[in-house]
C-alpha positions as a LaTeX table, in Angstrom:
\begin{tabular}{lrrr}
\hline
Residue & $x$ (\AA) & $y$ (\AA) & $z$ (\AA) \\
\hline
Met1 & 169.57 & 60.10 & 134.89 \\
Ala2 & 169.21 & 63.08 & 137.13 \\
Arg3 & 172.00 & 65.41 & 137.75 \\
Ala4 & 173.92 & 64.62 & 141.13 \\
Pro5 & 173.15 & 67.53 & 143.47 \\
Lys6 & 175.88 & 70.10 & 144.05 \\
Ile7 & 177.19 & 71.27 & 147.60 \\
Gly8 & 179.08 & 74.40 & 148.31 \\
Leu9 & 181.27 & 74.84 & 151.33 \\
Val10 & 182.66 & 77.80 & 153.33 \\
Ser11 & 184.97 & 76.61 & 156.08 \\
Leu12 & 185.97 & 79.09 & 158.69 \\
Gly13 & 188.14 & 78.86 & 161.77 \\
Cys14 & 190.93 & 76.54 & 162.81 \\
Pro15 & 192.46 & 73.38 & 161.31 \\
Lys16 & 190.11 & 71.32 & 163.54 \\
Ala17 & 187.11 & 72.85 & 161.79 \\
Leu18 & 188.84 & 72.07 & 158.56 \\
Val19 & 188.99 & 68.46 & 159.43 \\
Asp20 & 185.12 & 68.46 & 160.24 \\
Ser21 & 184.58 & 70.06 & 156.88 \\
Glu22 & 186.62 & 67.29 & 155.23 \\
Arg23 & 184.58 & 64.50 & 157.16 \\
Ile24 & 181.33 & 66.11 & 155.95 \\
Leu25 & 182.53 & 66.28 & 152.27 \\
Thr26 & 183.84 & 62.76 & 152.43 \\
Thr27 & 180.41 & 61.43 & 153.55 \\
Leu28 & 178.48 & 63.42 & 151.07 \\
Arg29 & 180.67 & 62.32 & 148.18 \\
Ala30 & 180.20 & 58.76 & 149.19 \\
Gln31 & 176.36 & 59.37 & 148.85 \\
Gly32 & 176.66 & 60.59 & 145.39 \\
Tyr33 & 176.91 & 64.45 & 145.92 \\
Thr34 & 179.32 & 66.60 & 143.93 \\
Phe35 & 180.61 & 69.97 & 144.80 \\
Ser36 & 180.54 & 73.35 & 143.36 \\
Pro37 & 183.51 & 75.99 & 143.72 \\
Asp38 & 181.07 & 78.90 & 143.71 \\
Tyr39 & 177.78 & 79.92 & 145.01 \\
Asp40 & 176.03 & 79.94 & 141.60 \\
Gly41 & 176.55 & 76.42 & 140.87 \\
Ala42 & 175.55 & 75.01 & 144.32 \\
Asp43 & 172.11 & 73.65 & 145.26 \\
Val44 & 172.88 & 74.33 & 148.91 \\
Val45 & 175.66 & 75.71 & 150.62 \\
Ile46 & 177.13 & 74.60 & 154.11 \\
Val47 & 178.95 & 77.37 & 156.28 \\
Asn48 & 181.12 & 75.73 & 158.83 \\
Thr49 & 181.53 & 78.47 & 161.40 \\
Cys50 & 183.99 & 79.54 & 164.22 \\
Gly51 & 182.54 & 80.72 & 167.58 \\
Phe52 & 185.69 & 81.28 & 169.77 \\
Leu53 & 185.94 & 85.05 & 169.68 \\
Asp54 & 183.34 & 87.61 & 169.18 \\
Ser55 & 185.33 & 88.91 & 166.05 \\
Ala56 & 185.14 & 85.26 & 164.81 \\
Lys57 & 181.40 & 85.14 & 165.41 \\
Ala58 & 180.87 & 88.27 & 163.43 \\
Glu59 & 182.90 & 86.80 & 160.61 \\
Ser60 & 180.77 & 83.66 & 160.62 \\
Leu61 & 177.56 & 85.66 & 160.73 \\
Asp62 & 178.91 & 87.92 & 157.64 \\
Ala63 & 179.86 & 84.64 & 155.79 \\
Ile64 & 176.23 & 83.09 & 156.47 \\
Gly65 & 174.83 & 86.47 & 155.15 \\
Glu66 & 177.02 & 86.44 & 152.06 \\
Ala67 & 176.03 & 82.86 & 151.31 \\
Leu68 & 172.34 & 83.67 & 151.65 \\
Asn69 & 172.63 & 86.66 & 149.35 \\
Glu70 & 174.49 & 84.76 & 146.69 \\
Asn71 & 172.78 & 81.43 & 146.86 \\
Gly72 & 169.76 & 81.59 & 149.35 \\
Arg73 & 170.02 & 77.87 & 150.58 \\
Val74 & 172.35 & 77.61 & 153.59 \\
Ile75 & 172.92 & 75.20 & 156.20 \\
Val76 & 175.08 & 76.37 & 159.19 \\
Thr77 & 177.38 & 74.13 & 161.32 \\
Gly78 & 180.36 & 74.44 & 163.47 \\
Cys79 & 181.19 & 76.01 & 166.57 \\
Leu80 & 178.74 & 78.99 & 166.47 \\
Gly81 & 175.99 & 76.39 & 165.75 \\
Val82 & 175.61 & 76.25 & 169.50 \\
Glu83 & 174.20 & 79.77 & 169.50 \\
Glu84 & 171.34 & 78.80 & 167.17 \\
Lys85 & 169.12 & 81.68 & 168.53 \\
Leu86 & 171.80 & 84.23 & 167.49 \\
Ile87 & 172.10 & 82.77 & 164.02 \\
Arg88 & 168.27 & 82.55 & 163.37 \\
Asp89 & 167.64 & 85.93 & 164.84 \\
Thr90 & 170.46 & 87.26 & 162.55 \\
His91 & 169.59 & 85.24 & 159.49 \\
Pro92 & 166.11 & 83.59 & 159.72 \\
Lys93 & 166.31 & 82.25 & 156.31 \\
Val94 & 168.89 & 79.60 & 157.09 \\
Leu95 & 167.55 & 75.97 & 156.44 \\
Ala96 & 169.14 & 74.20 & 159.28 \\
Val97 & 171.72 & 74.90 & 162.24 \\
Thr98 & 173.97 & 72.15 & 163.84 \\
Gly99 & 176.71 & 72.39 & 166.21 \\
Pro100 & 180.46 & 71.26 & 166.24 \\
His101 & 181.48 & 67.67 & 164.79 \\
Gln102 & 177.75 & 66.93 & 164.40 \\
Tyr103 & 178.45 & 65.11 & 161.08 \\
Glu104 & 175.39 & 63.09 & 160.99 \\
Ala105 & 173.11 & 66.04 & 161.67 \\
Val106 & 174.71 & 68.09 & 158.84 \\
Val107 & 174.47 & 65.28 & 156.53 \\
Asn108 & 170.72 & 64.70 & 157.39 \\
Ala109 & 170.07 & 68.49 & 156.92 \\
Val110 & 171.60 & 68.28 & 153.30 \\
His111 & 169.38 & 65.27 & 152.51 \\
Ala112 & 166.39 & 67.44 & 153.63 \\
Ala113 & 167.36 & 70.27 & 151.49 \\
Val114 & 168.56 & 68.48 & 148.44 \\
Pro115 & 168.11 & 64.51 & 148.62 \\
Pro116 & 170.73 & 62.37 & 146.83 \\
Val117 & 169.66 & 61.05 & 143.53 \\
His118 & 170.87 & 57.39 & 143.98 \\
Asp119 & 172.23 & 55.01 & 146.61 \\
Pro120 & 175.64 & 55.55 & 147.89 \\
Lys121 & 178.59 & 54.40 & 145.84 \\
Leu122 & 181.67 & 54.03 & 148.19 \\
Asp123 & 183.89 & 53.79 & 145.22 \\
Leu124 & 183.30 & 57.58 & 144.61 \\
Val125 & 185.54 & 58.32 & 147.65 \\
Pro126 & 189.27 & 57.62 & 147.78 \\
Pro127 & 190.39 & 55.45 & 150.75 \\
Gln128 & 191.91 & 58.54 & 152.48 \\
Gly129 & 188.66 & 60.62 & 152.20 \\
Leu130 & 188.32 & 63.84 & 150.68 \\
Arg131 & 190.80 & 66.86 & 151.57 \\
Leu132 & 190.64 & 70.53 & 151.52 \\
Thr133 & 194.43 & 70.78 & 152.02 \\
Pro134 & 196.84 & 70.15 & 149.11 \\
Arg135 & 197.67 & 66.55 & 148.50 \\
His136 & 201.13 & 66.65 & 150.26 \\
Tyr137 & 200.00 & 67.49 & 153.74 \\
Ala138 & 197.03 & 66.79 & 155.81 \\
Tyr139 & 195.62 & 67.59 & 159.43 \\
Leu140 & 195.15 & 64.52 & 161.47 \\
Lys141 & 192.61 & 65.08 & 164.33 \\
Ile142 & 193.36 & 62.79 & 167.29 \\
Ser143 & 190.57 & 63.97 & 169.69 \\
Glu144 & 187.73 & 66.27 & 170.27 \\
Gly145 & 187.07 & 68.73 & 173.30 \\
Cys146 & 189.18 & 69.78 & 176.14 \\
Asn147 & 189.31 & 69.06 & 179.93 \\
Asn148 & 191.01 & 72.39 & 180.71 \\
Arg149 & 189.10 & 75.45 & 182.01 \\
Cys150 & 191.01 & 78.38 & 181.05 \\
Ser151 & 189.34 & 81.46 & 182.14 \\
Phe152 & 189.44 & 83.10 & 178.53 \\
Cys153 & 188.09 & 80.07 & 176.67 \\
Ile154 & 184.75 & 78.77 & 175.90 \\
Ile155 & 185.80 & 75.70 & 173.93 \\
Pro156 & 184.85 & 73.04 & 176.42 \\
Ser157 & 181.29 & 74.54 & 176.53 \\
Ile158 & 181.21 & 74.28 & 172.81 \\
Arg159 & 182.96 & 71.18 & 172.10 \\
Gly160 & 182.77 & 69.29 & 175.39 \\
Asp161 & 185.41 & 67.45 & 177.57 \\
Leu162 & 188.17 & 65.48 & 175.98 \\
Val163 & 187.21 & 62.56 & 173.70 \\
Ser164 & 190.05 & 60.61 & 172.17 \\
Arg165 & 190.06 & 58.71 & 169.18 \\
Pro166 & 191.12 & 54.99 & 169.58 \\
Val167 & 194.79 & 54.86 & 168.52 \\
Ala168 & 194.43 & 52.19 & 165.90 \\
Ser169 & 191.70 & 54.51 & 164.23 \\
Val170 & 194.12 & 57.40 & 164.09 \\
Leu171 & 197.15 & 55.18 & 162.92 \\
Tyr172 & 194.95 & 53.69 & 160.09 \\
Glu173 & 193.82 & 56.97 & 158.90 \\
Ala174 & 197.38 & 58.21 & 158.95 \\
Glu175 & 198.59 & 55.11 & 157.02 \\
Arg176 & 195.89 & 55.64 & 154.38 \\
Leu177 & 196.98 & 59.26 & 153.95 \\
Val178 & 200.75 & 58.46 & 153.59 \\
Lys179 & 199.94 & 55.67 & 151.05 \\
Ala180 & 197.97 & 58.19 & 149.08 \\
Gly181 & 200.97 & 60.59 & 148.78 \\
Thr182 & 200.72 & 62.73 & 151.93 \\
Lys183 & 204.23 & 63.71 & 152.99 \\
Glu184 & 203.34 & 65.74 & 156.07 \\
Leu185 & 200.86 & 64.77 & 158.83 \\
Leu186 & 199.90 & 67.83 & 161.22 \\
Val187 & 198.62 & 66.36 & 164.56 \\
Ile188 & 195.83 & 68.51 & 165.98 \\
Ser189 & 193.35 & 68.63 & 168.87 \\
Gln190 & 192.47 & 70.90 & 171.63 \\
Asp191 & 194.98 & 69.36 & 173.85 \\
Thr192 & 197.29 & 67.03 & 171.88 \\
Ser193 & 199.48 & 65.91 & 174.92 \\
Ala194 & 196.51 & 64.78 & 176.88 \\
Tyr195 & 195.57 & 62.35 & 174.28 \\
Gly196 & 194.20 & 58.95 & 175.74 \\
Val197 & 193.43 & 60.14 & 179.34 \\
Asp198 & 189.86 & 59.68 & 178.88 \\
Leu199 & 190.41 & 56.23 & 177.41 \\
Lys200 & 192.65 & 55.41 & 180.37 \\
Tyr201 & 195.18 & 54.68 & 177.72 \\
Ala202 & 193.39 & 51.74 & 176.39 \\
Thr203 & 195.09 & 49.63 & 173.74 \\
Ser204 & 193.77 & 48.85 & 170.29 \\
Lys205 & 195.11 & 46.67 & 167.57 \\
Phe206 & 197.32 & 48.22 & 164.76 \\
His207 & 198.30 & 45.60 & 162.25 \\
Gly208 & 197.77 & 42.89 & 165.05 \\
Arg209 & 199.87 & 44.73 & 167.53 \\
Asp210 & 198.42 & 46.18 & 170.90 \\
Val211 & 199.19 & 49.89 & 170.95 \\
Pro212 & 198.33 & 51.97 & 173.88 \\
Ala213 & 196.37 & 55.45 & 173.47 \\
Lys214 & 199.21 & 57.43 & 174.70 \\
Phe215 & 200.96 & 60.58 & 173.36 \\
Tyr216 & 204.39 & 58.99 & 173.14 \\
Glu217 & 203.28 & 55.78 & 171.46 \\
Leu218 & 201.05 & 57.58 & 169.23 \\
Ser219 & 203.90 & 59.99 & 168.17 \\
Lys220 & 206.34 & 56.90 & 167.75 \\
Glu221 & 203.93 & 54.88 & 165.70 \\
Leu222 & 203.28 & 58.06 & 163.53 \\
Gly223 & 206.97 & 58.52 & 163.17 \\
Asp224 & 207.35 & 55.08 & 161.58 \\
Leu225 & 204.99 & 55.75 & 158.61 \\
Gly226 & 207.62 & 57.67 & 156.52 \\
Ala227 & 206.11 & 61.02 & 156.67 \\
Trp228 & 206.93 & 64.36 & 158.43 \\
Val229 & 204.96 & 64.42 & 161.65 \\
Arg230 & 204.30 & 67.85 & 163.22 \\
Leu231 & 202.77 & 68.22 & 166.65 \\
His232 & 200.41 & 71.05 & 167.39 \\
Tyr233 & 198.57 & 72.32 & 170.39 \\
Val234 & 200.83 & 70.61 & 172.94 \\
Tyr235 & 200.62 & 71.47 & 176.57 \\
Pro236 & 203.97 & 71.03 & 178.23 \\
Tyr237 & 203.10 & 68.19 & 180.60 \\
Pro238 & 206.09 & 66.09 & 182.02 \\
His239 & 205.59 & 63.11 & 179.63 \\
Val240 & 206.13 & 65.60 & 176.71 \\
Asp241 & 209.93 & 65.24 & 177.45 \\
Ala242 & 210.10 & 61.68 & 176.16 \\
Val243 & 208.77 & 62.83 & 172.64 \\
Ile244 & 211.67 & 65.19 & 172.50 \\
Ala245 & 213.86 & 62.13 & 172.07 \\
Leu246 & 211.88 & 61.08 & 169.32 \\
Met247 & 212.68 & 64.47 & 167.57 \\
Ala248 & 216.40 & 64.07 & 168.22 \\
Glu249 & 216.18 & 60.60 & 166.50 \\
Gly250 & 214.35 & 62.16 & 163.52 \\
Lys251 & 211.13 & 60.25 & 164.00 \\
Val252 & 209.08 & 63.33 & 164.54 \\
Leu253 & 209.83 & 66.82 & 163.31 \\
Pro254 & 211.86 & 68.87 & 165.82 \\
Tyr255 & 208.78 & 71.47 & 166.30 \\
Leu256 & 206.45 & 71.93 & 169.14 \\
Asp257 & 203.30 & 74.28 & 169.07 \\
Ile258 & 202.86 & 75.19 & 172.55 \\
Pro259 & 200.12 & 77.70 & 173.61 \\
Phe260 & 201.97 & 79.38 & 176.62 \\
Gln261 & 199.72 & 82.31 & 176.55 \\
His262 & 201.68 & 84.37 & 179.09 \\
Ala263 & 204.79 & 84.25 & 181.46 \\
Ser264 & 203.79 & 86.21 & 184.38 \\
Pro265 & 202.66 & 83.87 & 187.28 \\
Ser266 & 199.81 & 86.33 & 188.46 \\
Val267 & 198.59 & 86.42 & 184.88 \\
Leu268 & 198.88 & 82.67 & 184.33 \\
Lys269 & 196.74 & 82.15 & 187.60 \\
Ala270 & 194.11 & 84.42 & 186.50 \\
Met271 & 194.04 & 82.70 & 183.14 \\
Arg272 & 194.00 & 79.43 & 184.90 \\
Arg273 & 197.00 & 78.19 & 183.34 \\
Pro274 & 200.10 & 76.43 & 184.71 \\
Ala275 & 202.02 & 79.27 & 186.43 \\
Asn276 & 205.58 & 78.09 & 187.06 \\
Gln277 & 207.20 & 79.87 & 184.22 \\
Glu278 & 210.81 & 79.36 & 185.63 \\
Lys279 & 210.25 & 75.72 & 185.56 \\
Thr280 & 209.06 & 75.86 & 182.03 \\
Leu281 & 212.31 & 77.76 & 180.86 \\
Asp282 & 214.42 & 74.96 & 182.51 \\
Arg283 & 212.45 & 72.40 & 180.61 \\
Ile284 & 212.74 & 74.31 & 177.39 \\
Lys285 & 216.50 & 74.43 & 177.92 \\
Ser286 & 216.63 & 70.66 & 178.71 \\
Trp287 & 214.63 & 69.94 & 175.34 \\
Arg288 & 217.25 & 71.85 & 173.44 \\
Arg289 & 219.97 & 69.99 & 174.95 \\
Thr290 & 218.31 & 66.72 & 173.89 \\
Cys291 & 217.27 & 68.27 & 170.38 \\
Pro292 & 219.30 & 71.33 & 169.48 \\
Glu293 & 217.24 & 71.71 & 166.33 \\
Leu294 & 213.86 & 72.18 & 168.20 \\
Ala295 & 211.69 & 74.91 & 167.02 \\
Ile296 & 209.01 & 76.35 & 169.51 \\
Arg297 & 205.87 & 78.04 & 168.18 \\
Ser298 & 203.50 & 79.69 & 170.74 \\
Thr299 & 200.72 & 82.31 & 171.11 \\
Phe300 & 200.47 & 84.89 & 173.67 \\
Ile301 & 197.70 & 87.19 & 174.94 \\
Val302 & 198.35 & 90.76 & 175.81 \\
Gly303 & 196.01 & 93.02 & 177.83 \\
Phe304 & 194.56 & 90.32 & 179.89 \\
Pro305 & 192.55 & 91.67 & 182.80 \\
Gly306 & 194.93 & 92.75 & 185.55 \\
Glu307 & 198.03 & 92.56 & 183.49 \\
Thr308 & 200.44 & 95.29 & 184.66 \\
Glu309 & 203.37 & 96.87 & 182.98 \\
Glu310 & 205.66 & 94.66 & 185.13 \\
Asp311 & 203.65 & 91.57 & 183.93 \\
Phe312 & 204.18 & 92.35 & 180.41 \\
Glu313 & 207.90 & 93.25 & 180.85 \\
Met314 & 208.33 & 89.72 & 182.35 \\
Leu315 & 206.58 & 88.25 & 179.18 \\
Leu316 & 208.99 & 90.18 & 176.86 \\
Asp317 & 212.03 & 88.99 & 178.77 \\
Trp318 & 210.59 & 85.39 & 178.89 \\
Ile319 & 210.20 & 85.19 & 175.10 \\
Glu320 & 213.78 & 86.28 & 174.62 \\
Glu321 & 215.17 & 83.96 & 177.22 \\
Ala322 & 212.99 & 80.94 & 175.78 \\
Gly323 & 214.10 & 81.86 & 172.37 \\
Ile324 & 210.46 & 81.28 & 171.05 \\
Asp325 & 211.17 & 80.64 & 167.26 \\
Arg326 & 207.50 & 81.38 & 166.13 \\
Thr327 & 205.29 & 83.81 & 167.93 \\
Gly328 & 201.59 & 84.74 & 167.51 \\
Cys329 & 199.91 & 87.36 & 169.58 \\
Phe330 & 196.40 & 88.49 & 170.28 \\
Glu331 & 194.92 & 91.48 & 172.19 \\
Phe332 & 192.53 & 90.03 & 174.99 \\
Glu333 & 189.21 & 90.16 & 173.61 \\
Pro334 & 186.25 & 89.23 & 175.91 \\
Val335 & 184.28 & 86.18 & 174.81 \\
Gly336 & 180.63 & 85.71 & 175.71 \\
Gly337 & 180.43 & 83.15 & 178.57 \\
Ala338 & 184.29 & 83.26 & 179.57 \\
Lys339 & 184.95 & 83.70 & 183.22 \\
Ala340 & 187.79 & 86.22 & 182.40 \\
Asn341 & 185.10 & 88.71 & 181.45 \\
Asp342 & 184.39 & 89.21 & 185.10 \\
Leu343 & 187.92 & 89.75 & 186.15 \\
Pro344 & 188.90 & 93.39 & 187.57 \\
Gly345 & 191.56 & 95.34 & 186.06 \\
Ala346 & 190.51 & 95.80 & 182.35 \\
Val347 & 193.32 & 97.06 & 180.19 \\
Pro348 & 192.59 & 100.03 & 177.83 \\
Asp349 & 192.33 & 99.21 & 174.22 \\
Glu350 & 195.17 & 101.57 & 173.33 \\
Val351 & 197.38 & 99.85 & 175.94 \\
Lys352 & 196.54 & 96.59 & 174.50 \\
Thr353 & 197.58 & 97.63 & 170.98 \\
Glu354 & 200.74 & 99.36 & 172.14 \\
Arg355 & 201.77 & 95.98 & 173.98 \\
Trp356 & 200.95 & 94.03 & 170.96 \\
Glu357 & 203.26 & 96.11 & 168.94 \\
Arg358 & 206.14 & 95.76 & 171.34 \\
Leu359 & 205.71 & 92.24 & 171.86 \\
Met360 & 205.76 & 91.52 & 167.99 \\
Glu361 & 208.90 & 93.59 & 167.68 \\
Val362 & 210.68 & 91.30 & 170.19 \\
Ala363 & 209.27 & 88.39 & 168.63 \\
Arg364 & 210.59 & 89.44 & 165.17 \\
Asp365 & 214.13 & 90.10 & 166.68 \\
Val366 & 214.24 & 86.73 & 168.11 \\
Ser367 & 212.96 & 84.97 & 165.05 \\
Ala368 & 215.59 & 86.87 & 162.98 \\
Ala369 & 218.28 & 85.86 & 165.15 \\
Arg370 & 217.33 & 82.17 & 165.27 \\
Leu371 & 216.83 & 81.96 & 161.56 \\
Ala372 & 220.13 & 83.59 & 160.95 \\
Gln373 & 221.80 & 80.41 & 162.52 \\
Lys374 & 220.32 & 78.44 & 159.64 \\
Val375 & 222.27 & 80.17 & 156.97 \\
Gly376 & 224.70 & 77.81 & 155.38 \\
Gln377 & 222.93 & 74.63 & 156.51 \\
Thr378 & 221.51 & 72.11 & 154.03 \\
Ile379 & 217.97 & 71.35 & 154.85 \\
Glu380 & 214.97 & 69.50 & 153.66 \\
Val381 & 212.06 & 71.57 & 152.04 \\
Leu382 & 208.57 & 70.59 & 151.16 \\
Val383 & 207.38 & 72.56 & 148.28 \\
Asp384 & 203.88 & 74.09 & 148.52 \\
Asp385 & 203.79 & 76.54 & 145.50 \\
Val386 & 205.80 & 77.23 & 142.39 \\
Arg387 & 205.94 & 80.58 & 140.63 \\
Pro388 & 207.45 & 79.79 & 137.01 \\
Ala389 & 207.49 & 83.46 & 136.03 \\
Asp390 & 209.76 & 84.24 & 138.80 \\
Asn391 & 211.78 & 81.16 & 138.62 \\
Val392 & 210.91 & 80.67 & 142.46 \\
Ala393 & 209.38 & 77.94 & 144.58 \\
Ile394 & 207.71 & 78.41 & 148.07 \\
Gly395 & 208.29 & 75.86 & 150.42 \\
Arg396 & 208.67 & 74.98 & 154.22 \\
Ser397 & 211.24 & 73.48 & 156.34 \\
Lys398 & 210.86 & 71.21 & 159.21 \\
Trp399 & 210.47 & 74.34 & 161.44 \\
Asp400 & 207.54 & 75.76 & 159.51 \\
Ala401 & 203.91 & 74.75 & 159.81 \\
Pro402 & 201.54 & 75.81 & 156.82 \\
Glu403 & 199.59 & 78.99 & 157.16 \\
Val404 & 201.04 & 80.15 & 160.45 \\
Asp405 & 204.90 & 80.13 & 160.15 \\
Gly406 & 207.48 & 81.25 & 157.75 \\
Thr407 & 208.58 & 79.79 & 154.30 \\
Val408 & 211.67 & 78.73 & 152.45 \\
Ile409 & 212.00 & 80.72 & 149.29 \\
Leu410 & 213.69 & 78.76 & 146.70 \\
Ser411 & 215.53 & 80.35 & 143.65 \\
Asp412 & 216.52 & 78.30 & 140.35 \\
Ala413 & 213.14 & 76.56 & 140.64 \\
Gly414 & 213.01 & 75.08 & 137.27 \\
Gly415 & 211.62 & 71.59 & 137.19 \\
Ile416 & 210.31 & 71.84 & 140.71 \\
Ala417 & 206.74 & 70.83 & 141.52 \\
Pro418 & 204.29 & 71.41 & 144.55 \\
Gly419 & 204.56 & 68.44 & 146.87 \\
Gln420 & 208.16 & 67.62 & 146.07 \\
Met421 & 210.63 & 67.23 & 149.01 \\
Leu422 & 214.12 & 68.31 & 148.21 \\
Ser423 & 217.45 & 69.40 & 149.61 \\
Ala424 & 218.52 & 72.99 & 149.50 \\
Ile425 & 221.44 & 75.11 & 150.94 \\
Val426 & 220.10 & 78.10 & 153.06 \\
Thr427 & 221.84 & 81.45 & 151.57 \\
Asp428 & 220.14 & 84.09 & 153.62 \\
Ser429 & 217.37 & 84.77 & 156.01 \\
Asp430 & 214.99 & 87.72 & 157.41 \\
Glu431 & 212.62 & 88.17 & 160.25 \\
Tyr432 & 210.41 & 85.31 & 159.08 \\
Asp433 & 211.72 & 83.44 & 156.03 \\
Leu434 & 214.73 & 81.56 & 154.83 \\
Tyr435 & 216.10 & 81.87 & 151.26 \\
Ala436 & 217.69 & 78.93 & 149.74 \\
Arg437 & 218.88 & 77.35 & 146.50 \\
Pro438 & 218.16 & 73.52 & 145.64 \\
Val439 & 221.10 & 71.23 & 145.87 \\
Ala440 & 221.94 & 69.93 & 142.42 \\
Ala441 & 220.85 & 66.18 & 141.95 \\
Asn442 & 223.73 & 63.77 & 141.47 \\
\hline
\end{tabular}
């Protein structure tokens, strides 16, 4: 019998791209393909690219070049795929180029490069599909595209307008994941709180019940599945308030990832973002009255065209007053095709860097102060990694998303395994991490 062809994969960019990679792998595995962990063993390599920033484009082009040098047979997909001319001008030897979430086109390109050796066998794939994350957590993509038109962003031109999945499709996928051992569901999209607006909140049947495609109802149903539910990329629309009550009830993790981007009304207006930062502060205070444990993660852009020192100082004050638990920051970078590139008032690079450093110093102080309040508490920890030689385990609390937030460093880790959920007493903290020891089992 002929050997099953092997596929290599390089997946770049955000968790949404990672989910695209998982879907591609799941389809190919169902068709009899196997996978290679290195270039040498692969019959063809798929490079799933990112194209949001020029630096990400450069990284993607470098990854394509490396795959060509190491393997020679490369299929390109993902966000940079919309710039096929750039890819082919830089790397004319690529076999095929497809755009974001074009799963069928990628699979067809693989078929052309290295045909499957037998008919599909669906039992080659577990019910939850193939995952690139550890078994105990998974990203759950609920929609594609975005209806917002932020001046610094080209995502709508790459991925299109919002297209929500039917709610039953999302819930059945989540249920399969939980049954397969997933303990944390990370809900992702470009604009999670806009979920369902394109469907006019149409209902679909989940276990015989009509469930509307609404952000609150989706969150509530996910919260009933018995896993941690973490909400990412949430815009602070008014209907988000109702989900805070679910967090207070323990249905959904007390964690919101909200891309505020700035606090100065003039900068927000230039960004084409909601500009009433005082009202947003009031809502954050209200959220924390409802759910005192709430942690807020956000990202900000410094050095946006026209940003003055006064604007920047306002942002620093706002981060402190809002008590942003987890902060990411980027220096403004022009992106090909973005409206912001034409705005007046370019900020010098050295000023951008200086502002980035100042913002991160404030963010570290805020994070350290908020984490210090956890010392002495008993918390639940989901273990990601174990280091037996150091008798240490690395896990996360309900306030920590994987890869982007801090960790919980557990001492006395004998007998602990990755994917385990356990109780621990917080003994110390620093700017980003908590230190804890497991609670002895009765």
